[in-house]
N, C-alpha and C positions, 0 to 999 in steps of 0.2 A: 528338411530335405527340399523345400521350395526354393532354396537359394542355390541349388546345386549347379544350376546352369547360369549364373551370373557372377557374383563377387567370388565364388568358392570358399566354402567354409574352410578349406585346407590353407587357403590364402590369409585369414583372419588369424588361425591358430598359430601359422607359421611365424606370422608377425608377432604375437605375443612371446614365442620363444627367443625372438631376437632382442628382446629387452634385457639389457645386461649382458650381452654378449661381448665379451671384452676385447675380441680381437677385432672389432669393426672400430673403423676410425671415427672420430668425434666430428663429422661434417653433417652436410645438410640431409644426405640419404639417410644417416643413422637417426636424424631428428625426425625425419618423415615416417621411418618405419615404427618409431617409439611413440608417434603420436597417433598412428593407425593402431597400434595395440592399445593404447589407452586414450580412447576418443573423450573421455569425461575426466581424464587425470590432468594433472598440472605439468605438463611435458615442456621440455626445452622450445620446442617450436610454438608453442602456445605463448609461452613469455615472450619470444622474439617477434612474433607477428601479430597483426590485428585480427580480429574475428571476421571472416567472410560473411557475406550476405547471400542468403538462400531466398530466391525469388520465384514465386509459381507463375508460369507465363502461358499465354495462347499466341501461338504464332501459324503463320500461312506461308507456303511457298506454291506459288502459280495455282492458286485456289485450293490446294490441299492444306487441311489444317491440322493442327496438333496441339498437343498440351506438353508441358515439360517442366522442370526446374533449371533455373540458371544460378549459378554459384559465382559470385563477383568477388575477387580478392580486393582488400582494402587499399593494397596498393596497385600501381598499373600492372597489368597482366604481361608476362614474359612469354605465354604461349596459350593456346586455345585447345579445348578437348572436347569432343563429343564422347560421352561415355554411354554405351548401350546397354540397358537391363537385359540380363539374360532371361532365360525360361523361368519367371519367377511370378507368383501371383501378385506380391506385394510391389512388383515394378520398380519404379524410381522412388518409391517411400520405404523401400527395405531399409533398415536402419544401418546396415553394413555398408550400403552403397552410399547412404548418406554420409557416413563417417569418412570413406574414401574421397568422395567429392570435397568435402570439407578440408581435409587434410591437404589435397592437392591444391585447393583453392588457396590455402595458407602459402603454399610453395609457388604462388603466383600463376596458376594456372586459372583461365576463364574456362568454366565447365558449364556444358549443356547436357542434362539428361532427358531426352526425349520420352515421352511415355507412349509406347507402342503397344496396341490391345492386343495383338496376336501373341506377344511374347508374355503377356500377363496371363493369357488363356493357355500357356505352355505349348504354343505352337510356334513353328519357324516358317514363313511363307517367303517366296520370291519378292513379294512386294515390300517386304521390310527393309530391304536395301534401298529403296527408294525413300523411305522414312529416314534412314541414316544419312543418305544424301541431302535431304532437304534440311534435316537438323543442322548439318555441317554449313550449307550455305546460310542459313539464317546466323549461325554462331559467327561466321566471318563478317558479317553485315553489322555487328554492334558496334556502336560508335566509341567505346571505351577500347577497342581493339586496334592499335595501331596497324597501318598497312604493313603487308610482309610480315607479320608476327608468324611465327611457326604455329602449325596447327595440325591436329592428328584426330585419330578415332581409337577408342579402347573398346574392348569386347571380352566376353567370358565365354569359354566352351561352344554350345552350338551358335551363338551370337556371333561367333568370329566370323562365319561365313558371310552372312549380309554385311559385315563391317569391311570385309576384303573387297566383297563385290562394290559397294559403295566407294571405296578408294580407286577402283577401276572405272568408275563411271567418267566418261570424258568431260563431264561438266565441272568436275572438281579434280580430276585425277592430277593435275599439274599444282594443285594447291595443297594437297594432303601430303604433309612432310613425315608423318610417321603413324603406324598402326600398331597398338599395343594388343597382343593376343594371347590370352592365358587359357591353356588347356583346350585349344581350338582343334579343328579337324582341317582335313585336305580331301580325301577320298571317301565319299559316302557310302560307297559298296564296303570298303574295308571297315568302316564304323559299325554299319549294321551287321557285318559278319561278327565283329567283336562282341557287340552287346546281346547277339543272339546265341554264340558259340562259345564266346571266351577265347577265341583264337585270334591272333594278329601276326603279321608277316614283319619281319626284318631280315634284309639281305636275302630275300628269297624262300627263308625258312620260317615254318610255323612255330609260334610260341604261344603257351597258353597262360592266362591268367584269369582267375575267377572274376567274372563281371559283376559289376553292380547293376542289377537288372532294371534301376531307376530308368536308365536310357532306354530300354525296349519298351517300357509302358508308357513313356512320354511319347515316343514314336506313334505308338498304337493310338494314344489319345489324339495326337496332331492330325492324325491321316484318316481316323474313322470318318470324318465328315465328308472325305472325299469318295466314299464307297456309294454307288449308286442307289442300292435298296436300302429303304429306312429302317428295316428290322436288322439288316447288318450293321448300320450306323448305330443304332441304340445298343446293340448288343456288345459292339467292340468298345463303345464309350463306358459301358458299365463294366467290362472286364478290365479296361485300363484304369479306372478310378479303383476299383477293389483292389487290384493288385498295387497301385501306388500308396493306398492306405495301409495294406499288408501284402508284403511279397509272397507269404506263404499262403495266402487265401485261395481256397479251392474255387476254380471257375467252371467246372464241368457242367453245372447246371446252366450256365448261360451259353454255351457252345451247342446250339441246336439249330436246325434247319438253315443252314448257310448257303447262300448262293455260291456260284463259282468264284465270284470276285471275293466274297468273304473268306471262303476256303484257301484262296492264294495268300491273304494275308496271314490267315491261322498257320498254313503250311510254313511260311517264312518265320514267324516268331517261335514256332515249336521245333524248327531245325537245329541239329546240334553239330552239323557236318560242315565246316567251312568251305569246303570244295563245292558244295551245293549251292551257297548263298548266291552267287551271280545269277545263275539260272532262276533260282525262286524269285529273286528280285524282279527279273524281266517279265514275269507273270503277273505282276502285280496290274491293277488298272492304270490305263493311260494317265488318268488324273493325277494319281500319285507319282508315276514315273516322271511326269513332266516337272513336277516341282521338284523332284530328287535331282534331275538334271539341271535344272535352273540355279539350284543352290550347291552343285557339286563343284567344288574349286578345282578337281581334278580335270575337268572338262574345259578349263578356261585357260587363256594365254595370261599366265601371270608376269610374263617378261615385260608386259606393259605397265605393270605397277611403278608408280615412281616414288613411292612413299619407303622409308625404313621400317622394315619389320621388327619388332621387339617380340619375342615369341618366348613365354614361360611355359614350362609343362613337367608335371611330375613323373618321375620314373615309374612310380608304383600307381599310376591313376588307373582306377577301375570302371571310369565311365568312357573315356576317349583315350586309347593307348598313345603313349608319348611319340611312337612312330609317326604319328599323324603331323605332329610339329616339325619332326625331322623332315617328312617329305614335303610340307609346305615352305619350309626354309630352303629346300633344294629346288624348289620350283622358281624361285626368282633368282636373280642374279648376286652372287654371293656377297657383292658389296652392299646390297641391300637386306641382308638377313642378318639377324642377332638372336640366335637361340641360346635359352639357358633351361638346360635339362637338370633338375632338381630332386635329388634323392630324398626321400622322406616326404615329399610335397604330393599328397595325393589330392583326389577328386573332392573327396568327403572327410579325410581325416589326416593326420600327420604322424608319421612314425617319429616321435620325437628324438629317439635314440640315432637315428640315421639322417635327420634333417641337414641338408646343405646349405647352412644359413649365409655363408659367404657369397654363394653364388646367387641366392635370392637378394641380398644387399647390391651385388652388383647390377643386377637387372633394374632394380629402382634406381640407382644411381644413372644408369644410361637414359632411362625416362627423363630424369631431371636435366639431363645434360640437352635434351631436345629443344629446351628453352632458348630464346633470344638472349645473348649476352648472359649465359649460364653462370649461375652464382653457386653451382653445385660442389665445386672444388674445395 
C-alpha cells in the first residue's frame, strides 16, 4: 500500500497485461511497456540499448540542499525528466520507481528523482513544489544535456499537485515542455468529499463509488501535526497509523477529550453527506486550510501553464476519481491537454477483463514523442 501515491500498483500490473498483447504495434512504445513489465527479463529494449547508470547525488539550488538519484542513458539524452516520488516511505528507492526510471533512461531520458522528505513521511506540503522546481533547475544544468533539450516533470496521484505548481513557477515555466500526471487531482474539496463520503460529481450530478479509505487516513496523518493541541496531534496520528495498518480497526478508545480543532477534523472524516463537506472543511484550523489552498489547483490560473499535460487516469480509481483529471485537463487550453481515461486501470488494482490496453499504450507513445528528434515511430 505504501506505493499507492507514487508509481501506482495499477500501472505496473497493467503493463504486465500488455506483454503479449498482439494488437499493439511492434515499435518502441511496445518495447518500453514490455521492459517495464519485465524489469529483470531479457526484453527487446534491453537487447537494443545499453544499461543506464544510476548515480546517487547531493545537490543544492540557492542554498537549498537535496539528495536524489540521477539516471544517465548510455546514449546522448533526447529529453530530461524529473520524476517525483509520491507518498511512499521508500521514496526514490522503491523498486518500481527504479524500474520505471531505468526503462525511461534506456529510452534516452535523463532522469532525476529527488528525495523529498515530506513525501517519504506520507505528507504533501506546499513547499514540495519548490523542491520539484529546484530539481528541474538542477537537471537542466547537467553538462550531458544539450541546450534546448525537451524537459518535463512526472508525478503520481497527490504528487501531481506540486508537480503542476512547479511547472507554473515563473523561474522554469517557459522551460517545462511537458507534465506527466497519473491519477492526479484538481479540486481538493472534491477529493476530500470523495474519500470521506464516496461521492463525486460529474456534469453536476452526484455519483457514488466505494472509496479506498487509505486516502482519508493519509490525509489525517499528513495534517495531524497542524493541530495546535499536542494531545490532538498525538491522538490523530495514532488513529491514522492504526487505520493505515488495518482499515477495520476500532478507534473509539482514541477519540477522547478532543479540543474544538480536533473535533472539526473528526467531524470531517466521519461525515458521509457530500453536501456538508465544503462547510466542514471551512471549520478546519487555519494551518490546515492554508496548506489546502496552496495545493489546490482549482484556485490557480492554469491558463499560464506552458507545458503539455499528459494525464492518465483509471475510470474505476477508488482513491481519486477520474473526474479530477477531466477537470484538470479542462482547466488548460485544449491544445495543452492530452487526457487518457483508461477502463480497468484502478488506483490499487486492475480489472484485467476490462483493461483498455490500447489507450495505455497510446499514452506511453505520446510520452516518448516528447523527446527531441523522437525515434518512437
